[in-house]
Structure formats: C-alpha cells, structure tokens
C-alpha angles and dihedrals in degrees: 000000000000111000093180096057117145125214141151091313095051130240120002107241098193115137098197131054113265122221129200105242129159119198135145119250138178120229117211111199112167105305093337123102116200129187118223142144137224122250098186138349142201137178093282109015148026143187114245119203111214139139087219107066128176126216129268108281096025115135127212144151122250126199105220132186135036107221097036106014121198138172127256122199103221138192123193112238101171139006129213105194112233092011111058144258141290113230141181118218146185132207115227101195126064092223090054090051090054092049091049094048089051089053093050091048090053092048092048092050091050095050 
C-alpha cells in the first residue's frame, strides 16, 4: 500500500496507513438517520460511501461495528459528489478506542 500516492488531487497527506474495509454504518445527523458504508479506514479517518452526503465542515455521529457497535464523532473533510465523503473522527469512550484499535490491528495483519 502506498500512502504517499499522487493523483489528480496531488500528494496524499494522510499520516496513518489506510486499509480497505467495507462495513455498514448508520449516520445520525440531527433527527435524520442515514445508511452508508465505509470504503476504507485509517486511525483517524475514513471514506464513507453514501448517496446522501453532507457538506465540508458538517459534524455527525456514526454507529460503527456489528458485533460490538460503538459511536464515532465525525467531521466531513471532503466530498466527492455521487460517491461519498472523507471524514475524520474521534472515539469518545475508552472501550470504543480499544475495539477500534483491535480492528485496525486485524486489518494491518491481513494486508
């Protein structure tokens, strides 16, 4: 995996390795509930595939995980119309942080 790949948008500025990972998630934005899925994920961000995208700077919560679900606090950093949005996130609870680190370790071992 090349995390410094360049393309039409220029150099990739990611600081953490990114892993291809598809999982369903539920976006909670105010009273709206949106269905989406991840395309790839890293320690501090992910790309969410969704027909319903928010704008750059929008904040929302996302319910992530099937077996041990937890909430991510997300902020939209970029939008690709018709495809989805790139977000950064944080995990509020220590237990969620452990679950997430376990997931990243499994993805790293598989790549």
